C-alpha positions as CSV (number, residue, x, y, z in Angstrom):
1,M,0.0,0.0,0.0
2,L,2.8,2.4,0.8
3,R,4.4,1.7,-2.6
4,L,1.2,2.6,-4.3
5,F,1.1,5.9,-2.4
6,Y,4.6,6.8,-3.5
7,E,4.0,5.8,-7.1
8,S,0.8,7.9,-7.3
9,R,2.7,10.9,-5.8
10,L,5.5,10.5,-8.4
11,K,3.0,10.6,-11.2
12,G,1.9,14.2,-10.3
13,S,2.0,16.9,-12.9
14,Y,5.1,18.8,-13.9
15,Y,3.2,22.0,-13.0
16,L,2.9,21.0,-9.4
17,A,6.6,20.1,-9.2
18,W,7.5,23.4,-10.8
19,R,5.2,25.4,-8.5
20,R,6.6,23.6,-5.4
21,G,10.2,24.4,-6.6
22,L,9.3,28.0,-7.3
23,L,7.7,28.5,-3.9
24,T,10.7,26.8,-2.2
25,N,13.1,29.1,-4.0
26,L,11.1,32.3,-3.5
27,L,10.7,31.6,0.2
28,N,14.3,30.5,0.8
29,P,15.8,33.1,3.2
30,K,19.4,32.1,2.2
31,S,18.9,33.3,-1.4
32,L,17.2,36.5,-0.2
33,L,20.0,37.2,2.3
34,F,22.7,36.5,-0.3
35,C,21.1,38.8,-2.9
36,S,20.3,41.6,-0.5
37,V,23.6,41.6,1.4
38,L,26.3,40.3,-0.9
39,L,25.2,41.5,-4.4
40,P,25.1,45.3,-3.6
41,Q,28.8,45.4,-3.0
42,F,29.3,44.8,-6.8
43,I,27.0,47.6,-7.8
44,H,28.6,50.9,-8.7
45,T,26.3,53.8,-9.1
46,Q,28.8,55.8,-11.2
47,Q,28.9,53.1,-13.9
48,G,25.3,53.2,-15.1
49,A,21.8,52.2,-14.2
50,V,21.7,50.4,-10.9
51,A,18.6,48.3,-12.0
52,L,20.5,47.1,-15.0
53,Q,23.5,46.1,-13.0
54,F,21.3,44.2,-10.5
55,T,19.5,42.5,-13.4
56,L,22.8,41.5,-15.1
57,L,24.3,40.2,-11.8
58,G,21.1,38.3,-11.0
59,A,21.1,36.7,-14.5
60,V,24.8,35.7,-14.0
61,L,23.9,34.2,-10.6
62,V,20.9,32.3,-12.1
63,G,23.0,31.1,-15.1
64,V,25.8,29.8,-12.9
65,G,23.4,28.1,-10.6
66,L,21.6,26.5,-13.5
67,L,24.8,25.3,-15.0
68,Y,25.9,23.8,-11.7
69,D,22.5,22.1,-11.1
70,V,22.6,20.6,-14.6
71,L,26.1,19.3,-14.2
72,Y,25.2,17.9,-10.8
73,A,22.2,16.1,-12.2
74,C,24.2,14.6,-15.1
75,L,26.9,13.4,-12.8
76,G,24.3,11.8,-10.5
77,A,22.6,10.1,-13.4
78,Q,26.0,8.8,-14.6
79,M,26.9,7.5,-11.2
80,Q,23.5,5.8,-10.9
81,R,24.0,4.0,-14.2
82,W,27.6,3.0,-13.1
83,F,26.4,1.6,-9.7
84,A,23.4,-0.1,-11.3
85,S,25.5,-1.8,-14.0
86,Q,26.9,-4.4,-11.6
87,H,25.5,-5.9,-8.5
88,K,28.9,-5.9,-6.7
89,R,29.1,-2.2,-6.9
90,Q,25.6,-1.9,-5.3
91,I,26.7,-4.1,-2.5
92,F,29.9,-2.1,-2.0
93,Q,27.9,1.1,-2.0
94,R,25.5,-0.3,0.7
95,W,28.4,-1.4,2.9
96,V,30.3,1.9,2.6
97,F,27.3,4.1,3.3
98,G,26.0,1.8,6.1
99,T,29.4,1.9,7.7
100,L,29.5,5.7,7.4
101,L,26.1,6.0,9.0
102,I,27.0,3.7,11.9
103,G,30.2,5.7,12.4
104,F,28.2,9.0,12.4
105,A,25.8,7.5,14.9
106,L,28.6,6.3,17.2
107,R,30.2,9.8,16.9
108,L,27.0,11.5,17.9
109,A,26.4,9.1,20.8
110,A,29.9,9.8,22.2
């Protein structure tokens, strides 16, 4: 029954996923803080329209973020195919991450 619940959730529309991502990004205080605190130091009023400078810097920020996210997704897909290609790699991955999680738990308990 739990499996059917997750499968039905995964079959949602792209619009709902897009809307959820948009709301998450718009309500993210880290991005608002970054843009309101760190971006103005690169704005020079004597070099032209301030709004244009903000727009250009924002576009560069979005472009670099998009490029990073695309590369990260492609690397993740490539790693998934590599691990899925052999059962021994999957077993190795489970042991490594299981050991790491146990180590983190022991460290937190100490």
